[in-house]
N, C-alpha and C positions, 0 to 999 in steps of 0.2 A: 343426893339422889334427885330431889325436887329441882335443884338448880340445873342439873344436866337435862332433865325432862323439859324444863322451860327453854333451854338452849335448842333442844331438838325441835320443839314446837315452833319456836321463832324461826329457825332455819327452814323448816317445811313451809311456813307461811310466806317467808320472803322468796323462797324458790317458786312457790305457786304464783305469787304476785308477778314475778319475772316472766313466767310462762304465759300468764294471762295478758301481760303487757305486750309481749311479742305477738300473741294471737290477735290482739286488738289493733295492731298497726294498720294504718290506712292501706287500702288495696294498691294505691299508687306506689308504695314503697317496694312492691314485689317486681316492678318493671325496671329494666336497665335503661341507661341513657345512650347506649350505643345506637348510631343511626341505622334504621331499617325502614325499607319501603317496598312493599310488594302488593300489587292490586291485580286481581284476576276477576274479570267480569263474568266468566262462565267456566267454573272449575272443571266440569266434565269434558268440555271441548279442549281444554288445555292438557289435562292429565288424568286418566282413569285412576292412577295410583294416588294422586292428591285427592281426588273425589272420594275414594274409599277411606282415606285418612280423615276426611272431614265429616263422614257420615256413619262410620262404623266404630263402635266402642272398642277401645284398646288398640286401635290401628294408628300408626304414625308413619310419616315419610320424611325423607330429607330432601331439601331443595338446594342444589348447588349450581354454580356456574364454573365449569372446569377452566383451569388456566389456559389461556391462549385461545379460547372459544367464546368471545364476548357476546355472540349472538345465539347462544343455546343454553337452555336450562335442563338439568337432569333431576328427575324425581325418582327416588329409590326407597323401596320398603324391603322388608325381609321377603326375598323370593320374587319380587317384581321390580321393574324399572321402566321408565319411558322418558322420552326427550321432547322438548318443545322448542321450536325455532322462533326466536324473537324477530319480529319484522317491523313493528311500528316504533315511532320515536318515543311514545309513552313507555313501551316495554324496556327501552334502554335506560330509563330512569330508575330501574330496580336496584335496590341496595339490600343485599342479603346479610346484613349484620357484619360480624367479623370474618366469617368464612362460609356461611350457609345457614339455613333455617331447618328446624324440625317442627313439623305441623302435625297435629293429630287430635283425636277425641278421646280423652282419658276416661276409663271406666270408673274411676273414683271421683265422685263429686267433691268440689271444694266446699268447705263449710259455709262460706258466704254466698254461694250460688243458690238462687231461688228457683230457677227454671230447669234444673237438671244439668247434666254435663254440657260444657261448652268447649269449642275448639280452643286449643292452646298453641303457643308458638315459643320455641326456645332457640337459642343460638347453638350452633354445632361446635363452637370453641369451648374447650374445658375452662370453666370459670376460675378454677383454682390455679391452674398453670398460668393463665393469663394474668390474674391479679397478683399472684405471688412472685412470678418470674418474668412477666411480660412476654410470655411465649404464646403465640396463637396456634395452639395445637388442636387440630380437628379430631373429634371423637368418631367412633365407628358405631353404626346401628346394626348390630349383628344378631340380636334376638329381640323378640317382641317385647316392647315396653321398656327397654333399657338401652342406654348408650354407654360406651366404654372408652376411657382414655388410656391409651397404651403408654403414655408418658408417666402419669402419676399413679396409675393402677386403680383409679376410682371408677365405679359404675354408678350411673344416675338413673333414678326411677321416673320415667316420663309420665306414668299414671298417678304419681304422687308429688305434684308440683316441682319436679326436677330435683328432688333431694338426693343426697349421696346415699346409695343403697348398700354399697360395700366399698371397702378400702378405708383409708384414713378419713376421719371426719373433715368436713369443709363446707364451702359455700354451695348453695343450690345453683342450678343452671341459670344463665342469663335468660330473662324472659321478656317477650315483646307483647304489646297490645295487639289483639287480633279480633276480627269480627267475621263470622261466617253467616251469610244470609241464605237460609234454606230456600226461601221462596224464589230468589233469583239465582241461586247457586253461585253466589259471588263471595270472594274472600278478600279481606283487606288486612294487611299487617303494617303497622306504623307505630312509631313511638315519638314522633316529632310533629 
């Protein structure tokens, strides 16, 4: 009996150590290496949908560049959408990850954040389909705070660092570095 209790205690301690090790990983490990570049000097003038996603808790929007329309960006949220026409040479250097971006202000603060919620940015491509099968399958943003992959059936929680919320366990969403400056209303997404 004592021997089995010791095994249980040892197992619990090792499991706890593993969880603590994962929780203490450097913040840089949570960002992907997929190229992304998106800079907006005045978010409100570009898209009211994007502005709302950067300033309202629990709001997110997708940013896509529809096929065949290299000079236009679409910003879509649940129930709203708008379009921005690209005109300058700088705007044409935009790289939206694998297939689009998801930007928003989660209502759940990350444990390491000191100043409250900050804007986050994820890739619209399902990370599990891409990593496991090399398929760039775009997810759908159909309900507040979640994106769904119709290929693998997973749903991801945007308010909780992009983890799998339902479906088979797997990788969290690909994430990009993002900065939103409220004083100038500017947004910058980049991982390079």
